[in-house]
N, C-alpha and C positions, 0 to 999 in steps of 0.2 A: 388431488394433483398427481399426475403420473408422468414418468420420464421414460424415454425410449432406450434402445440398445446402446447408444454412445455412453450413457451414464453407467449402465451395467458393466460395460467394458472398462470404464474408468475405475469403478469400485472393485472389480473382480480381484485384483492383486491383494486387496486388503482383507478379503474374506478368509484367507488361509489362517490368519491369526487375529481374530476380531475381538479378543477378550478385552474387557474394559480395563483390567489391571495393566495390560500392556499399553493401552492408550495413555493412562495416567502416568505410567513410568516413562513413556515416550515424551510426554509434555514436560515432565521433570527434567529429562535429558536435554530437551531443547533449551530450557531455562539455564541449566548448568553450562552448556556449551556457549550459549549467548553471553552469559556473565563472564565465563573464562576468556572469550574473545575480547570483551570489553577490557578485562584486566590486562590482556596481552597488549592491546593497543595503548592502554594507559601507561604500561611500562615503556613502550616505544616513545611516547610523548615525554616521559621522564628522562629517558636517555638523551633525547634531542634538546630539551629545554632546561633540564636541571630541576632539582627538587624545589628550589625557591619559587619557580614560575609554574610548577605543576598544577596547583589548585586553580589559579586564574586561567590557565590554558584549557583545563578540562571544562571549566564553566563556559568559556568561550566556545568550545566545541559543542557543548550541549545546546547552546543558543544558535549556532550556525550563522553568526553575524557577519562573517566575511567569507570570500570564496574558499579559502583554504580550510577553514574550520567546517564549513558546510559540506565540502567534499569528504572530509574525514568522517563527519557524522554519518553521512550516507553509507559509507563503507563499514561502519560498525554493524550494519545489518547482515554482513557476511556471516557473522556468528549465528544469527537466527536461521539463515538458510542452511548452514552446515548442520545445525542441531536437528532440523527437520529431516535432512537426508540421513543422518546417523540414526535417528529414531526409527525411520522406515526400515533401514537395513538391519539394525541390531535388535529392535523390539518385535519386528514383524516379518523379518526375512524377505523383505521386498527390495526390488531394485530402485535406485534413485530415480530413474526415468519414469517409473510408474506414478510418481507424484505429479508429473507434468501432463501426461497424456501422450498421444502419438505426435512425434516431432512435426510432421507436415501440417497437422491440424493446429498445433500450438502456434506455428509461424503464421499460418493463414489467418487464424482468428485474432492473434495479436495485432496484425496489421489492420484488421477490420475494426477492432476496438479503438486503436489509436486514431484511425480515420474518422470514425463516427463521433467520438467525443471531442477530438481536435477540431473537426468541422463545426460542431455545435458551439464550441467555445468561441470560435472565430465569428460565427454568425450572430450569436446572442451577446457576446461580450464586447466586441469591437465598437458597435454603436454607442453602448453605454460608456465605454472608456474614453470616447471622443469628447464627452462632456464632463468626465471626472477630473477633479483637480489633483492630478498625479504629481507626486514629488519625484525628482530624478533619482534613479538608483545607481547601479553599477555602470561604469563607462563601457561603451560598446567594445572597445579594444580588449579590455580586461575580461569582459563577459565572454567574448569569442575564444580567448586563450584558455579559459577554464571550461568551456562548454563540453568538449569531448569527455573529460573526466566526470563532469556533473551528470551527463547523460548515462554514462556507465554506472555511476553511483545510484542514480534513480532506477535503473534497471535492477540493480542489486536490492535496493530498499523495497521497491514494490514487489519484486519477485519473491523476496524472502517472506513478506507478509502473505502473499498468495500461497506460497508453499505451505505455510503453517495453517492458515485458516481455510482456504478452499482446496488445498491439496491434502495434507496429512489429516487434519482434524475432520474435515467434511467426509473424506473417504472412509476413515476408520469408524466414524459414527454411523455412516450409511451401511457399512458392513455388519454392524451389530444391531441397528434399529431400523425398522422399515419406514417410520413416520418422518416426513420432511420437517415436522415441528421440532424434531431432535437434530437431524443432521444439517438442516438449513438454518433454522432459527437460532439454535444455541451458538454456533460459531459466529453468527452475525452479531448477536448480543455481546459476546466476548470481544469481538472486533471493535464494536462501539465503545466498550468500557475501557479498552487499553488506550483510547484517545481522550480519556478523562484528564483534563489539565486545567483545573480552576485557577491556578496562579497566572496562567496566560489568558484564558478565555473569560474569566470572571463570571458574570451573570449569563453569559452565552454558553457555558460549559455543557449543560445537558442538551442544548439544542445542537451543539457540535457532535455530541455522542449519538443523538438521534440521526443526524445526517450520515455519520460514518456507519451506523447500524443499517440504515437504508441501503447504503452502498454495499454492505456485506450481503444483504438479501438479494440485491440485483446480481452481484457477482456470483453468489451461490446458485441462483437460478440459471444463469447463463452457463456456468460450469457444468451443471447437471444436464443441460440441453445439448451441449456440444461435446461433452466427455473429455474436456481438456481445460487447462488453466489459461489458454491463450487469450480468450476474449476478456475475461476478468482482468488479466494482467495488462492487456492493452488499454482498457478503460482506466485502470489505476495509474498506469504510467502516464497517459495523456493528461489526466487530472492533475497529477503532481508536477508535471512539466510546466503547465500553465500557472499553477499556484505558487511554485517555488522559483522558476526561472524567468517568469515574465512579470506578473503583478502580484504583490503581496500586501497584506495589511500591516506588516512589520511586527516587531516585538519578538519574533523568533523565526528562524529558518529564512531570513530575508537577505542573506549575504550575497545572493546572486541575482536578485530581482532587478529587472531593468527599470521598473517603476514601483513606487510605494504609495499606497493610499494614505491620505493624511489623517488616519485614525487607526486605533489598534484593534486587535481581534476581540477585545472585551467591550467595544462600543455597541450598546444595545440598539440605538436608533438606526444606525446605518448597517451594521454587520448582521444583525438578526434577519432583516428582510433578505440580505444577500445569501445567508445560509439556506433559506427556504427557496430562493431562486436557484441555487445550486442543486437542491433536491429535485426541483422541477426539471432542470436540464438533464439530470441523471436519469430520471424516469423516462424522459423523452428518448434519451440515448438507449435505454433498455428496450423501449418499444421498437426503435429502428433496428436494433440488433436482432430482436425476435423476428421482425419481418425478413431480414437478411437470411436468418437461419431457415425460415420456412421456404424461402425462394430457392434453396439449394436442391 
């Protein structure tokens, strides 16, 4: 598997300081900054709600079970993004912008990713939803009032994950190792594992890990072929908009969904086939994005 000059340009800033110890120190810095940001936000919740309600409020934020807590949860990922930026700057002497790629390419490919996956979600999901026994979710008026903040929060959340996994980690590994088995597969495996949530997913847990790992591979490949985070970020953003703001299985992160499926994410008979249907749609989106790249 070979990749052309866009990826070489994307990785070039990471080649100045490619040492593995710097990468490990950078990952530790990301964790520290992320945890510090969470602590800062927790302190803010403490000030606003008082000590007696702090624990229950933090649990509610972790579940994202209403619009306010969901928006707050999405903005906790700001710490992850800041951590990646600081790691690139302090550990490798790189500019923050080098994590993203060239701005015009990022914007163009972000729009392509949103259009491709959003269009596929509409075409493949709408007919099925017409026959699904959806339970009503958030009222339209409340949903619209929170929508701008939720969209910004989703940009932050998906952008932070792309910065860490397809930006910082993929670039630094590619600067040190030639094989895609290292710089493509390893971040994708890690991306899948951070979505390991047996308390919520039950027997579907490893199937969800597999699905997110496949997304990681698709995102890594498209990042390498375009030399920017734009396409992966657009696919990620569109996927999460559909899954969080429109229809969810409930149980967590369902505070802004317009409709809820009448079963939880741990339902084996219903949810497991849907997980693999999502993988199929993702692979189709990957193929369409590859065709669009070739046509340029």
